MISE-732011 format. One record per residue (C-alpha): x, y, z; residue in three letters; residue number from 1. Coordinates in steps of 0.2 Angstrom, whole numbers, always signed. Last residue first. Layout:
<nodes>
       X       Y       Z   residuo   num
       X       Y       Z       ALA   NUM
...
</nodes>
This chain:
<nodes>
       X       Y       Z   residuo   num
    +649    +383    +512       GLY   199
    +649    +389    +531       PRO   198
    +631    +395    +535       ALA   197
    +636    +412    +541       ALA   196
    +631    +422    +524       LYS   195
    +616    +411    +521       PRO   194
    +609    +414    +539       ASP   193
    +609    +403    +552       ALA   192
    +601    +395    +563       LEU   191
    +606    +383    +577       VAL   190
    +598    +372    +586       ILE   189
    +601    +364    +600       VAL   188
    +589    +347    +613       ARG   187
    +591    +345    +631       GLU   186
    +607    +358    +633       SER   185
    +623    +352    +630       HIS   184
    +634    +370    +627       VAL   183
    +651    +368    +627       ARG   182
    +650    +371    +605       ALA   181
    +648    +392    +614       ALA   180
    +665    +391    +621       PRO   179
    +674    +388    +610       ILE   178
    +687    +374    +607       SER   177
    +673    +365    +612       GLU   176
    +675    +358    +593       ASP   175
    +657    +352    +592       GLY   174
    +657    +347    +570       GLU   173
    +644    +364    +573       MET   172
    +650    +373    +585       LEU   171
    +668    +373    +575       LYS   170
    +658    +379    +557       ARG   169
    +648    +392    +568       LEU   168
    +666    +401    +573       PRO   167
    +669    +399    +556       ASP   166
    +656    +407    +547       ARG   165
    +653    +418    +558       LYS   164
    +664    +434    +551       GLU   163
    +652    +433    +535       GLU   162
    +637    +438    +545       GLY   161
    +623    +431    +555       GLN   160
    +620    +420    +569       VAL   159
    +604    +415    +578       LEU   158
    +607    +400    +592       PHE   157
    +592    +391    +599       LEU   156
    +591    +382    +616       ALA   155
    +578    +369    +624       VAL   154
    +573    +363    +636       HIS   153
    +589    +371    +646       ALA   152
    +601    +362    +659       ALA   151
    +617    +363    +649       ASP   150
    +616    +384    +647       LEU   149
    +610    +384    +666       VAL   148
    +627    +370    +670       PRO   147
    +635    +383    +657       PHE   146
    +634    +400    +670       THR   145
    +624    +413    +666       LEU   144
    +634    +429    +664       THR   143
    +634    +444    +671       LEU   142
    +647    +459    +664       ARG   141
    +660    +472    +667       PRO   140
    +662    +483    +655       HIS   139
    +675    +482    +639       PRO   138
    +666    +486    +624       PRO   137
    +675    +479    +616       PRO   136
    +683    +459    +622       MET   135
    +694    +453    +633       GLY   134
    +678    +450    +646       PRO   133
    +686    +461    +662       GLU   132
    +677    +457    +675       PRO   131
    +665    +445    +674       VAL   130
    +651    +441    +689       TYR   129
    +642    +426    +688       VAL   128
    +629    +416    +690       VAL   127
    +621    +399    +690       TRP   126
    +635    +395    +704       ARG   125
    +641    +379    +710       ASP   124
    +648    +373    +694       THR   123
    +663    +389    +687       VAL   122
    +672    +382    +673       ASP   121
    +669    +393    +658       LEU   120
    +670    +408    +674       GLU   119
    +688    +406    +675       PRO   118
    +693    +415    +657       ARG   117
    +700    +406    +644       GLY   116
    +690    +406    +630       SER   115
    +674    +419    +635       PHE   114
    +660    +417    +645       LEU   113
    +647    +431    +644       SER   112
    +633    +420    +636       CYS   111
    +640    +414    +621       THR   110
    +659    +415    +615       HIS   109
    +668    +407    +597       GLY   108
    +677    +420    +594       ASP   107
    +668    +431    +581       ASP   106
    +655    +428    +594       GLY   105
    +639    +417    +597       ILE   104
    +620    +421    +602       GLY   103
    +611    +412    +611       LEU   102
    +589    +411    +615       LEU   101
    +587    +401    +631       LEU   100
    +570    +391    +627       LEU    99
    +562    +381    +642       ASP    98
    +573    +388    +654       PHE    97
    +580    +374    +668       ARG    96
    +584    +383    +683       PRO    95
    +601    +372    +690       ALA    94
    +595    +366    +709       GLY    93
    +582    +373    +720       ALA    92
    +565    +384    +714       GLY    91
    +561    +389    +696       PHE    90
    +555    +404    +699       THR    89
    +563    +409    +717       ALA    88
    +577    +403    +711       GLU    87
    +579    +413    +696       LEU    86
    +577    +428    +704       GLU    85
    +589    +423    +720       ARG    84
    +604    +419    +708       THR    83
    +600    +439    +700       TYR    82
    +602    +444    +721       ALA    81
    +619    +434    +720       ASP    80
    +626    +439    +704       ALA    79
    +621    +459    +706       ASP    78
    +622    +469    +692       CYS    77
    +609    +480    +692       GLU    76
    +605    +477    +676       ILE    75
    +598    +460    +676       MET    74
    +584    +459    +671       SER    73
    +569    +449    +677       HIS    72
    +554    +454    +665       VAL    71
    +535    +445    +671       ARG    70
    +528    +445    +652       ALA    69
    +516    +458    +646       GLN    68
    +520    +462    +628       VAL    67
    +525    +479    +620       LYS    66
    +540    +485    +631       SER    65
    +549    +470    +631       LEU    64
    +549    +468    +613       LEU    63
    +562    +479    +604       ALA    62
    +565    +495    +613       GLU    61
    +568    +482    +629       HIS    60
    +575    +469    +621       ALA    59
    +587    +483    +617       MET    58
    +591    +490    +635       GLY    57
    +589    +475    +640       TYR    56
    +605    +469    +632       ASN    55
    +613    +486    +637       SER    54
    +626    +493    +625       ASP    53
    +616    +510    +619       PRO    52
    +615    +515    +638       HIS    51
    +598    +518    +641       ASP    50
    +597    +500    +653       PRO    49
    +612    +510    +666       PRO    48
    +628    +497    +660       VAL    47
    +635    +480    +667       CYS    46
    +634    +473    +651       ARG    45
    +619    +458    +652       GLU    44
    +617    +440    +652       ASP    43
    +607    +425    +647       GLY    42
    +592    +436    +653       PHE    41
    +575    +434    +663       PHE    40
    +560    +432    +655       VAL    39
    +544    +423    +665       ASP    38
    +528    +421    +655       VAL    37
    +511    +419    +659       GLU    36
    +507    +436    +657       ARG    35
    +513    +432    +636       TRP    34
    +501    +422    +634       PRO    33
    +503    +426    +615       TYR    32
    +499    +433    +601       PRO    31
    +514    +435    +588       THR    30
    +518    +455    +586       GLU    29
    +532    +458    +598       ALA    28
    +537    +440    +593       LEU    27
    +543    +448    +577       ARG    26
    +553    +465    +586       GLU    25
    +559    +449    +595       TYR    24
    +567    +439    +581       VAL    23
    +571    +457    +573       PRO    22
    +582    +460    +587       LYS    21
    +591    +444    +589       PRO    20
    +605    +448    +577       THR    19
    +609    +466    +582       SER    18
    +619    +460    +602       GLY    17
    +608    +453    +620       GLY    16
    +603    +435    +620       SER    15
    +585    +431    +633       LEU    14
    +583    +418    +643       ALA    13
    +565    +410    +642       ILE    12
    +553    +401    +654       THR    11
    +535    +400    +650       ARG    10
    +541    +393    +632       PRO     9
    +530    +384    +619       SER     8
    +540    +375    +609       ILE     7
    +528    +374    +595       GLU     6
    +524    +392    +594       GLU     5
    +541    +396    +595       PHE     4
    +546    +386    +582       LEU     3
    +533    +390    +568       ARG     2
    +538    +410    +573       MET     1
</nodes>
């Protein structure tokens, strides 16, 4: 967790999926001034918080139930309401997260920004509703948009598994045919396991 301590974030956006869960479990055991931290989410499936596909549910079990951070969940699935929460913390303009945790899908998506979808081109909103993500599980979603991702001080991609090898290669090459490679935060860091790392 040395990298986390180096960044010393006070505003964080969490990623969902299975890959970050061990990281969240480690963070829960890390001495840190969590009372000073605002935790948001990069995206969320529009399901109840106790649903197995809920990003909040996973993060709550692994981390949020064990620390005393200020948590801003997306479980209401209301883009306008979440935008107001961001504005209440960050003020006007694109929210500028200290740390943005991201994953990458087999198809190269990140957050709930999928190839071919109109959400990719949104520049005037910080949060949008994604009615048809086009991949299982087929839940509608909320997602942060690229202006928010690009404004972050640090974007940290966590990548795991052989099926991520091709999208990771494209990410590392800056191949913007995949959404993940369109993230241009101030600093972009990729942590990948050996199975995902291109040979």
